[in-house]
N, C-alpha and C positions, 0 to 999 in steps of 0.2 A: 272516462273509461281508462282504467289502468291496465297496462300490458305487463304481464309477468316475464321477467328475464331469467334465463337459465344460465348457470355457471357452466362454462365450457373450457376445454384445454386444447390449444392448437398443437400441431405436430412438434413444435419446438418447446412445448411445455408451458407456454404463457397461458395464464388464466384470464378469462374475460367473460362478460355477461352479454347475452344476445337474446332478443325477443323473437327473432324470425328464424326460419330454417336455414338461412344463409350461413355457410360455414366460414365466411371470410373474417379474418382477424387483421385489422388495418396495419398494425406494426409489421407483421411478417410479410404481408403483401407489398408494403412499401419497400422493404428490404429486397424483395425479389423483382422489383420493377425493372423492366428492360431499360437500357441506357439509350437506345435508338430504335427507330422503326415506328410503325403506326401504333403498336401496342403501348409504347412509351408515352404517347400523347393522351391516352385514355385514363380515366379514373380507375381505381382498383376494382370497384364493382363491375364496371363495363368490361375491363380487361379480363377479369375472372369469368364473366358470362361467356365471352367469346372462347376463351381457353377451355372452359368446361364443355363446350360444343365441338372442340377440336379445331377451331378457327384460329390458326396461328400465322397465317400468311394472307396477303391481299388476294391472291389467286383463290384461296378457299373462301374468303369473304365474298368474292364476286359471284360465287355459286348460289348466293342467297338473296332474297328480295329485302328491301328496306323494312317491309312489314314483318318478315320473319325475324330479322335482327331486333327490331323494336319489341317483339314479343318475348325476348329473353329477359329473365330476371336480372336486373343490374344495368340494363341498357335504357337510357332515357333519350328523349328527343334532342338534347344538346350534343349527343355523341354522333348523330347521323351526319351533320355537315362536315365534321372532321373526318369521318370515315369516307364520305363521298370525295372529299379533297384528296385524301391519301390514295384512294382508288384511281382518281383522275391522273395523279402524278405518274402512275404506272400504266396509263392507257386503259384502265379497267373501269367498269361500272357495276352497280348492283344488278342482279338478275331482274329482268322485267317481269 
């Protein structure tokens, strides 16, 4: 099965091909990667998934269940232990 890729242009003018609806361009997202905090520990797709939902703090993350976060496009099972640990460092947990 062949997946057709569309030519796209990011906000900075970079051209790239993508087969999914995801608007992520790896080079630009790597340039915008935070230097510290829990978002810096995540892959670009996972970080972008959270930011797209307005989840930019651990407090906001704690308002969601693990299942809700796993349902976001870009979040995979490997992200959950890191997110759980980051929450625990601040005395927080995922919503039950």
